[in-house]
Every structure is written in C-alpha cells, then in structure tokens.
DONU-934011 format. One record per residue (C-alpha): residue in one letter; x, y, z; residue number from 1. Coordinates in Angstrom, 1 decimal, m for minus. Each point is the difference from the previous one (the first is absolute). Layout:
REM residues N
   res     east    north       up     n
     A        X        Y        Z   NUM
...
//
This chain:
REM residues 81
   res     east    north       up     n
     M      0.0      0.1      0.0     1
     E      0.9      3.4     m1.3     2
     W     m0.2      3.5      1.7     3
     T     m3.4      1.6     m0.5     4
     K     m1.2      3.5      0.0     5
     E     m3.2      0.3      2.7     6
     Q     m2.0      3.3      0.8     7
     Y     m2.1      0.6      2.7     8
     E     m0.9      2.6      2.0     9
     N     m0.7      2.8     m2.5    10
     N      2.5     m0.9     m2.4    11
     K      2.6     m0.5      2.3    12
     E      2.3     m3.1     m1.8    13
     R      2.4     m2.1      0.8    14
     L      2.1     m2.8     m0.8    15
     V     m1.3     m4.1      1.4    16
     R      1.2     m3.2      0.3    17
     T     m0.7     m3.5      1.9    18
     F      3.0     m2.3      0.9    19
     H     m0.2     m3.2      0.9    20
     F      1.4     m2.4      1.7    21
     G      0.6     m3.0      1.4    22
     N     m1.3      0.8      3.4    23
     F      0.3      1.7      2.6    24
     I      3.6      0.4      0.7    25
     E      1.0      0.5     m3.7    26
     A     m2.6      2.9      0.2    27
     W      1.7      1.6      2.8    28
     A      3.5     m0.4     m1.2    29
     F     m0.8      2.2     m2.9    30
     M     m1.9      2.7      1.4    31
     S      3.1      0.9      2.8    32
     K      2.4     m0.1     m4.1    33
     V     m2.6      2.6     m1.3    34
     A     m0.5      1.8      3.6    35
     I      4.5      0.4      0.1    36
     L     m0.9      1.2     m4.0    37
     A     m2.4      2.6      0.5    38
     E      2.0      1.3      2.6    39
     K      3.2      0.2     m2.7    40
     H     m2.7      1.8     m1.9    41
     N     m1.1      2.2      2.3    42
     H     m3.6     m1.3     m1.4    43
     H     m2.2     m1.8      2.2    44
     P     m3.0     m1.9     m1.2    45
     D     m3.2     m1.0      1.0    46
     W     m0.1     m3.5      0.4    47
     S     m2.1     m3.2      1.3    48
     N      0.8     m3.5      0.7    49
     I     m2.9     m3.1      0.6    50
     Y      2.2     m3.3      0.7    51
     N      1.8     m0.6     m3.8    52
     R     m1.0      3.2     m1.6    53
     V      1.4      3.3     m0.3    54
     T     m1.7      2.5     m1.5    55
     I      2.7      3.6     m0.3    56
     R     m1.7      3.3     m1.2    57
     L      1.9      3.2     m1.0    58
     N      0.0      3.6     m1.5    59
     T      1.6      3.1      1.6    60
     H     m2.7      1.9      3.1    61
     D      2.5      2.8     m0.4    62
     A     m0.5      0.7     m3.4    63
     G     m4.6     m0.7      0.3    64
     D     m0.4     m3.7      0.6    65
     V      2.0     m1.0     m4.0    66
     I      1.8     m1.7     m2.1    67
     T      3.7      1.5      0.2    68
     D      3.5     m1.0     m0.6    69
     K      0.3     m1.5      3.4    70
     D     m2.4     m2.3      0.0    71
     H      0.4     m1.6     m3.9    72
     K      3.9      0.0      1.7    73
     L     m1.0     m1.9      3.3    74
     A     m1.9     m2.2     m1.9    75
     E      2.8     m1.0     m2.3    76
     A      2.1      0.0      3.2    77
     I     m2.7     m2.7      1.9    78
     D     m0.3     m2.5     m3.8    79
     Q      4.1     m0.5      1.3    80
     V     m1.0     m1.7      2.8    81
//
C-alpha cells in the first residue's frame, strides 16, 4: 500500500498510510523507529496503533494543515524503515 491523500475538516489534507505487521511487538518496534525519525525531522505524525496495524497521518500544522515538502520527506524516510 502507498501513501494516499486524504481530505478532512474544511478541505484540510494529509498523507495517510497503514502498515501491517506480524504482531503487536513488530508494530511497536516500527513505531519506535519512526519516533526517532520524526524527532530528527522535527516533524511529528498523527498515528494510531491497533494490534498489528499502524496508521500514520502526515500534514504540516504550521502551514494550515496541508501537505508540504516536510510531509513528503518524512514519508520517504518512513518508507525506508
């Protein structure tokens, strides 16, 4: 699955992707790695975890909750994990 664009609340937009893992521990390990990346990029995702699924939503709040280059760069880095 790839990153998709999602519109929400008053035409705001974000990139969204759901990652699937073998179990909760693998999903949590992935989230730990993404947390370090997000900190390095100084750009923090909206995300959720349900057992073996991690859904990540990216947009730039400072730019009015739209998708910017910061979001694309972090998405690319996450894809490398």
